[in-house]
C-alpha positions as CSV (number, residue, x, y, z in Angstrom):
1,M,74.7,85.1,3.6
2,T,71.8,87.3,4.6
3,N,69.0,85.3,6.1
4,S,65.7,85.2,4.2
5,S,63.7,87.0,6.9
6,G,66.1,90.0,6.9
7,F,66.1,89.9,3.1
8,T,62.3,90.0,3.1
9,H,62.1,93.0,5.5
10,E,64.7,95.1,3.7
11,I,63.4,94.4,0.1
12,R,59.8,95.3,1.3
13,R,61.1,98.6,2.6
14,R,63.0,99.3,-0.7
15,T,60.0,98.4,-2.8
16,L,57.8,100.9,-0.9
17,L,60.4,103.6,-1.2
18,A,60.8,103.0,-4.9
19,G,57.4,104.5,-5.4
20,A,56.3,102.5,-8.5
21,G,52.5,102.8,-8.2
22,S,50.8,99.5,-8.6
23,A,47.8,101.1,-10.2
24,A,50.0,102.5,-13.0
25,L,51.6,99.1,-13.5
26,M,48.2,97.4,-14.1
27,A,47.4,99.9,-16.9
28,L,50.4,98.9,-18.9
29,A,49.5,95.5,-20.1
30,G,47.0,96.5,-22.7
31,S,49.4,98.8,-24.6
32,A,52.5,96.6,-24.4
33,N,51.9,95.1,-27.8
34,A,52.7,98.3,-29.6
35,Q,56.4,98.2,-30.5
36,D,56.7,101.9,-31.0
37,S,55.5,102.5,-27.4
38,V,58.1,100.3,-25.9
39,S,61.4,102.2,-25.2
40,G,64.1,103.0,-22.7
41,E,66.4,100.8,-20.6
42,L,65.4,97.3,-19.6
43,V,67.4,96.0,-16.6
44,V,67.7,92.3,-16.5
45,L,69.3,90.3,-13.6
46,N,71.0,87.3,-15.0
47,W,73.0,84.6,-13.1
48,L,73.4,82.1,-16.0
49,G,76.8,81.5,-17.6
50,G,78.7,79.7,-20.3
51,S,77.0,78.6,-23.5
52,E,73.6,79.1,-21.8
53,L,74.4,82.7,-21.4
54,D,75.4,82.9,-25.0
55,M,71.9,81.6,-25.9
56,M,70.3,84.1,-23.6
57,H,72.2,86.9,-25.4
58,Q,70.9,85.6,-28.8
59,I,67.4,86.0,-27.6
60,Q,68.0,89.4,-26.0
61,N,69.6,90.6,-29.2
62,A,66.6,89.3,-31.2
63,F,64.3,91.2,-28.8
64,T,66.1,94.5,-29.2
65,A,66.1,94.0,-33.0
66,K,62.3,93.9,-32.7
67,Y,62.1,96.7,-30.2
68,P,65.0,99.0,-31.4
69,K,64.0,101.8,-28.9
70,V,64.9,99.4,-26.0
71,T,68.4,98.9,-24.6
72,I,69.2,96.1,-22.2
73,R,71.4,96.5,-19.2
74,E,72.4,93.2,-17.7
75,V,73.1,92.9,-14.0
76,A,75.4,89.8,-13.9
77,I,75.6,87.6,-10.8
78,T,78.6,85.5,-10.9
79,G,79.7,82.6,-8.6
80,Q,79.4,78.9,-8.3
81,G,76.7,76.6,-6.8
82,D,73.3,77.9,-5.7
83,M,73.1,81.5,-6.9
84,R,70.3,82.7,-4.6
85,G,72.7,84.3,-2.2
86,G,74.3,86.4,-4.9
87,I,70.9,87.6,-6.1
88,R,69.9,88.6,-2.5
89,T,73.2,90.5,-2.1
90,A,72.6,92.4,-5.4
91,L,69.1,93.4,-4.5
92,M,69.9,94.3,-1.0
93,G,72.9,96.3,-2.3
94,G,70.5,98.6,-4.1
95,E,70.1,97.1,-7.6
96,V,66.7,97.8,-9.0
97,V,65.8,95.5,-11.9
98,D,62.9,95.0,-14.2
99,V,63.2,91.2,-14.9
100,L,64.8,88.3,-13.1
101,Y,65.6,84.8,-14.4
102,N,64.6,82.3,-11.8
103,T,64.7,78.5,-11.4
104,W,63.7,78.0,-7.7
105,P,60.0,77.9,-6.8
106,A,61.0,78.5,-3.1
107,F,62.9,81.6,-4.1
108,R,59.9,83.0,-6.1
109,K,57.9,82.7,-2.9
110,E,60.7,84.4,-0.9
111,L,60.7,87.3,-3.4
112,L,56.9,87.6,-3.3
113,D,57.0,87.7,0.5
114,A,59.4,90.5,0.3
115,G,57.0,92.5,-1.8
116,M,59.4,92.3,-4.8
117,L,57.1,90.7,-7.5
118,R,54.1,91.8,-9.4
119,P,51.6,89.3,-10.8
120,I,51.2,88.7,-14.6
121,D,47.7,87.4,-14.9
122,D,46.5,90.5,-16.8
123,Q,49.5,90.2,-19.2
124,W,48.6,86.5,-19.6
125,K,45.2,87.5,-20.9
126,S,46.2,90.6,-22.9
127,F,49.1,88.9,-24.7
128,G,47.1,85.7,-25.3
129,W,49.7,83.5,-23.6
130,D,46.9,81.0,-22.8
131,R,46.8,80.2,-26.5
132,L,50.5,79.3,-26.5
133,I,51.2,77.8,-23.1
134,S,49.2,75.2,-21.3
135,Q,47.4,75.8,-18.0
136,S,49.7,73.3,-16.2
137,W,52.7,75.6,-16.9
138,K,50.7,78.6,-15.7
139,D,49.8,76.7,-12.5
140,L,53.5,76.0,-11.9
141,G,54.2,79.7,-11.9
142,A,51.5,80.6,-9.5
143,I,51.3,81.3,-5.8
144,A,48.0,81.5,-3.9
145,G,46.0,81.7,-7.1
146,K,48.1,84.5,-8.8
147,T,50.6,84.0,-11.5
148,Y,54.1,85.4,-11.2
149,G,56.4,83.2,-13.2
150,L,56.4,82.7,-17.0
151,T,58.2,79.4,-17.7
152,Y,60.4,79.8,-20.8
153,T,62.1,76.4,-20.7
154,F,61.8,73.1,-18.8
155,G,64.0,70.2,-18.4
156,N,64.0,66.5,-17.6
157,R,66.2,66.0,-14.6
158,S,65.8,62.2,-14.6
159,G,67.8,61.6,-17.8
160,I,71.4,60.2,-17.8
161,W,73.9,61.4,-20.4
162,Y,76.5,59.2,-22.0
163,K,79.0,59.0,-24.8
164,K,78.0,56.3,-27.3
165,E,81.5,55.1,-28.1
166,H,82.0,54.3,-24.4
167,L,79.2,51.8,-24.2
168,A,80.3,50.3,-27.5
169,K,83.8,49.9,-26.2
170,A,82.4,48.0,-23.1
171,G,80.3,45.7,-25.3
172,I,77.1,47.3,-24.1
173,T,74.7,47.4,-27.1
174,E,72.1,49.7,-25.7
175,P,71.7,51.9,-22.6
176,P,70.5,50.0,-19.5
177,R,66.7,50.0,-18.9
178,S,66.5,48.4,-15.5
179,W,68.4,49.2,-12.3
180,D,70.0,45.7,-12.3
181,E,71.2,46.2,-15.8
182,F,72.6,49.6,-14.9
183,V,74.5,48.4,-11.9
184,A,75.8,45.4,-13.9
185,S,77.2,47.7,-16.5
186,F,79.7,49.2,-14.0
187,A,81.9,46.1,-14.1
188,K,81.9,46.1,-17.9
189,L,82.8,49.7,-18.1
190,T,85.6,49.4,-15.5
191,K,87.0,46.3,-17.4
192,A,87.0,48.4,-20.6
193,G,89.4,50.8,-18.9
194,F,87.3,53.7,-17.6
195,A,88.2,55.2,-14.3
196,A,84.6,55.3,-12.9
197,P,81.3,54.5,-14.6
198,V,79.3,57.2,-12.9
199,A,80.3,60.8,-12.7
200,I,79.1,62.2,-9.3
201,P,79.6,66.0,-9.1
202,G,79.8,66.3,-5.3
203,K,81.4,69.7,-4.9
204,Y,78.3,71.9,-4.5
205,W,74.8,70.5,-5.3
206,A,74.6,68.1,-8.2
207,H,75.3,65.0,-6.1
208,A,71.7,65.4,-4.8
209,E,70.3,64.6,-8.3
210,W,70.6,60.8,-7.7
211,F,68.9,60.9,-4.4
212,E,66.0,63.0,-5.7
213,T,65.1,60.7,-8.7
214,L,65.6,57.7,-6.5
215,L,63.1,59.1,-4.0
216,L,60.6,59.5,-6.8
217,R,61.3,56.0,-8.2
218,T,61.1,54.3,-4.8
219,A,58.3,56.3,-3.1
220,G,56.5,58.4,-5.8
221,V,55.8,62.1,-6.3
222,E,53.4,62.4,-3.4
223,T,56.1,61.4,-0.9
224,A,58.6,63.8,-2.5
225,S,56.1,66.6,-2.4
226,K,55.4,65.9,1.2
227,L,59.1,65.9,2.1
228,G,59.6,69.2,0.3
229,A,56.8,70.8,2.4
230,H,58.1,69.0,5.5
231,E,54.8,67.1,5.9
232,I,56.9,64.0,6.5
233,S,60.2,63.8,8.4
234,W,63.6,63.3,6.8
235,T,63.9,60.3,9.0
236,D,60.8,58.7,7.4
237,P,61.5,55.1,6.2
238,A,60.7,56.1,2.6
239,V,63.5,58.7,2.6
240,K,65.9,56.2,4.1
241,N,65.0,53.7,1.5
242,A,65.9,56.1,-1.3
243,L,69.3,56.9,0.2
244,T,69.9,53.2,0.8
245,K,69.4,52.6,-2.9
246,Y,71.9,55.4,-3.6
247,A,74.3,53.5,-1.3
248,E,73.8,50.3,-3.2
249,M,75.1,52.1,-6.3
250,L,78.1,53.5,-4.4
251,T,79.1,50.1,-2.9
252,A,78.8,48.5,-6.3
253,G,81.8,50.5,-7.5
254,C,80.1,53.2,-9.5
255,C,82.0,56.3,-8.7
256,G,85.6,56.1,-7.5
257,A,87.0,57.6,-4.3
258,P,85.0,60.1,-2.3
259,N,87.6,62.8,-2.8
260,S,87.2,62.5,-6.5
261,M,83.4,62.9,-6.3
262,L,83.9,66.0,-4.1
263,A,86.4,67.6,-6.4
264,N,84.2,68.7,-9.2
265,D,80.9,70.4,-10.0
266,W,78.7,69.2,-12.8
267,D,80.8,70.8,-15.6
268,G,84.1,69.4,-14.4
269,E,82.5,65.9,-14.3
270,A,81.0,66.5,-17.8
271,D,84.6,67.2,-18.9
272,Q,85.6,63.8,-17.5
273,I,83.1,62.0,-19.7
274,F,83.1,64.1,-22.9
275,Q,86.7,65.3,-23.1
276,A,88.9,63.1,-20.9
277,N,86.9,59.9,-21.7
278,S,87.5,58.6,-18.2
279,K,83.9,58.3,-16.9
280,N,80.6,57.3,-18.5
281,Y,77.3,58.3,-17.0
282,L,76.1,61.8,-15.8
283,L,72.7,62.5,-14.3
284,I,72.2,66.3,-14.9
285,G,69.7,68.7,-16.5
286,M,69.1,69.5,-20.1
287,W,71.6,72.3,-20.2
288,M,74.1,69.5,-20.7
289,N,72.9,69.3,-24.3
290,N,73.9,72.9,-25.0
291,R,77.4,72.3,-23.5
292,A,77.9,69.1,-25.5
293,K,77.0,70.8,-28.7
294,N,78.7,74.2,-28.2
295,D,81.6,73.6,-25.8
296,Y,82.6,70.1,-26.8
297,K,81.5,70.4,-30.5
298,L,79.9,67.0,-30.4
299,T,77.0,65.8,-32.6
300,E,73.8,65.1,-30.8
301,G,72.5,61.5,-31.4
302,K,75.8,60.4,-33.0
303,D,78.5,61.2,-30.4
304,Y,76.3,61.3,-27.3
305,G,72.8,60.4,-26.1
306,L,70.4,60.5,-23.2
307,F,68.4,57.6,-21.6
308,Q,65.8,57.8,-18.9
309,F,66.6,56.8,-15.4
310,P,66.5,52.9,-15.2
311,A,63.4,51.2,-13.9
312,L,63.4,50.0,-10.4
313,G,60.2,48.0,-10.6
314,M,58.8,49.5,-7.3
315,G,55.6,50.9,-8.8
316,H,56.9,54.4,-9.5
317,D,58.9,54.2,-12.7
318,D,56.5,56.6,-14.4
319,T,58.0,59.5,-12.5
320,S,60.4,62.2,-13.4
321,S,62.1,65.1,-11.7
322,V,61.8,68.3,-13.7
323,D,63.1,71.8,-13.5
324,T,61.9,75.0,-15.1
325,K,63.4,78.4,-15.7
326,E,61.1,81.3,-15.6
327,L,60.9,85.0,-16.0
328,L,59.7,87.2,-13.1
329,V,58.9,90.9,-13.3
330,T,59.5,93.2,-10.3
331,A,57.0,95.4,-8.6
332,N,59.5,98.4,-8.5
333,G,61.1,98.0,-11.9
334,P,61.5,101.3,-13.7
335,N,60.3,100.0,-17.1
336,P,57.4,97.6,-16.7
337,K,56.2,98.1,-20.2
338,A,59.4,96.9,-21.7
339,A,59.5,94.1,-19.1
340,D,56.1,92.8,-20.2
341,A,57.1,93.0,-23.9
342,F,60.3,91.0,-23.0
343,L,58.2,88.2,-21.4
344,D,55.9,88.2,-24.4
345,F,58.9,87.8,-26.8
346,W,60.0,84.6,-25.1
347,T,56.7,83.0,-26.1
348,S,57.3,83.9,-29.8
349,A,58.4,81.4,-32.5
350,E,61.7,83.4,-32.9
351,A,62.7,82.9,-29.2
352,A,61.3,79.4,-28.9
353,N,63.2,78.2,-31.9
354,I,66.5,79.8,-30.7
355,L,65.9,77.7,-27.6
356,A,65.2,74.6,-29.6
357,K,68.3,75.1,-31.8
358,N,70.4,75.3,-28.7
359,G,69.0,72.1,-27.2
360,Y,66.4,73.6,-24.9
361,A,62.6,72.8,-24.7
362,S,60.1,75.6,-24.7
363,P,56.5,75.3,-23.4
364,S,55.3,77.6,-26.2
365,S,53.3,76.0,-29.0
366,N,55.1,78.3,-31.3
367,T,58.1,76.0,-31.1
368,D,59.1,74.1,-34.3
369,T,59.6,70.7,-32.6
370,S,61.4,69.3,-35.7
371,L,64.4,71.4,-34.5
372,Y,64.7,69.1,-31.4
373,G,67.5,66.6,-31.6
374,E,67.5,63.0,-30.4
375,T,68.2,63.8,-26.7
376,Q,65.6,66.5,-26.5
377,K,63.0,64.2,-28.1
378,V,63.9,61.6,-25.4
379,A,63.5,64.1,-22.7
380,T,60.3,65.8,-23.8
381,S,58.7,62.4,-24.4
382,A,59.7,61.3,-20.9
383,V,58.2,64.5,-19.4
384,A,55.0,64.1,-21.4
385,S,54.5,60.5,-20.1
386,S,55.5,61.0,-16.5
387,K,54.1,62.1,-13.2
388,L,56.3,65.1,-12.5
389,Q,57.9,66.6,-9.4
390,F,60.0,69.7,-9.2
391,V,63.6,69.3,-8.3
392,L,63.5,68.8,-4.5
393,G,66.4,71.1,-3.8
394,D,64.6,74.0,-5.5
395,L,61.6,73.6,-3.2
396,L,63.6,73.7,0.1
397,P,64.2,76.9,2.1
398,G,67.7,78.3,1.5
399,D,69.2,77.4,4.9
400,L,67.8,73.9,4.7
401,V,69.0,73.2,1.2
402,D,72.6,74.1,2.2
403,E,72.4,71.6,5.1
404,Y,70.8,69.0,2.9
405,R,73.7,69.2,0.4
406,V,76.4,69.2,3.0
407,Q,74.9,66.1,4.7
408,L,74.7,64.3,1.3
409,Q,78.4,65.0,0.9
410,K,79.0,63.3,4.2
411,F,76.9,60.4,2.9
412,L,79.2,60.1,-0.2
413,Q,82.2,59.7,2.1
414,D,80.4,57.0,4.2
415,P,77.3,55.3,2.7
416,S,76.9,52.9,5.7
417,D,73.5,52.3,7.2
418,A,74.6,54.0,10.4
419,N,75.8,57.1,8.7
420,I,72.6,57.2,6.6
421,D,70.7,57.5,9.9
422,S,73.0,60.3,11.1
423,V,72.8,62.2,7.8
424,L,69.0,62.1,7.7
425,A,68.7,63.0,11.4
426,A,70.9,66.1,10.9
427,I,68.8,67.2,7.9
428,E,65.7,66.7,10.0
429,T,67.1,68.8,12.9
430,K,67.7,71.7,10.5
431,A,64.3,71.3,8.8
432,Q,62.5,71.7,12.1
433,G,63.7,75.3,12.3
434,S,63.4,76.1,8.6
435,Y,59.6,76.2,8.0
């Protein structure tokens, strides 16, 4: 994988050579509303897959129906795990695109440092996005006072998915609300014949989800934010306390053998719950809703549900980990007018309601929230009432996030106190050279 500094240097050179004058780009925003003036090829870099990709194509098709003079060429990045490496490879290989889908705040900064992005503050004004999207979402897409990302969906990453018949079979009448109730449910589910109560997708990245919400619930959003910026050490007692809580779950018989946890990514573990009926709880993002509906053909609210992370009673139960997906426009894209129109379309009722029907929340006030199902209502309510923190892994530099996830895999294999110290020390050593 190319290191981020080399990526930054090369992309800055390519951007300058592309010759897209910034003054000309600034003049485009005012005229982008006119459908007849938007034409040509729009190049979109997309790394999403599965049923989420199908939903993206629904919105892209709706856009081209509204703008029939525009054709979309999609640059597809395929792979597994963190896709930032594949995006870097495509851009350094010569791909020039108009729009990128992004979910990593740290990667947005990396692209900006490479001279790859143009700000969208003028578009925000000319299209009237401030009437549709709150200032808080605009702030989340900003760097150093300028806005670059337009959030099109957000997700609660502190919600646990489950199949309702599983709890009923184990004699559990409602999802656990406290940590003690949650841990106590493991024995009931195991006795009911399930292989492992908690599905831990340890193959690539999703095993970190438990640590990240536990850090919020044990230490609060301020501590998580400081850790993401390396203002505190990974060996800080607050960080160890969160990982010790994770170990408590593992030693209580939550998750089966380590090799089982390391065998699957999130989708394979979802299959274990919703198809194989062998596991019970999955902590993962809101894209699970789309998979449950479209891939498993399950009925939201009847066959499956979502409950918020159980309360620990440590003073931080009003916290949630969140993710966002955003649209970024490039500084050297050949069709900035179409790119701006494309971003604007994502704020429309048509696009927002396609998202809602597929189980995704939109920040646009054009959304018909009656289209949200039970799980999305649980999630959006939790986000609205919580202190929020971005997914920690999305805030870390690329080389550090890789080490972080590898060390947590080692933790899954040995959650002893001594190994917790070793794991956190190794992450801290890497962090010292990553900022």
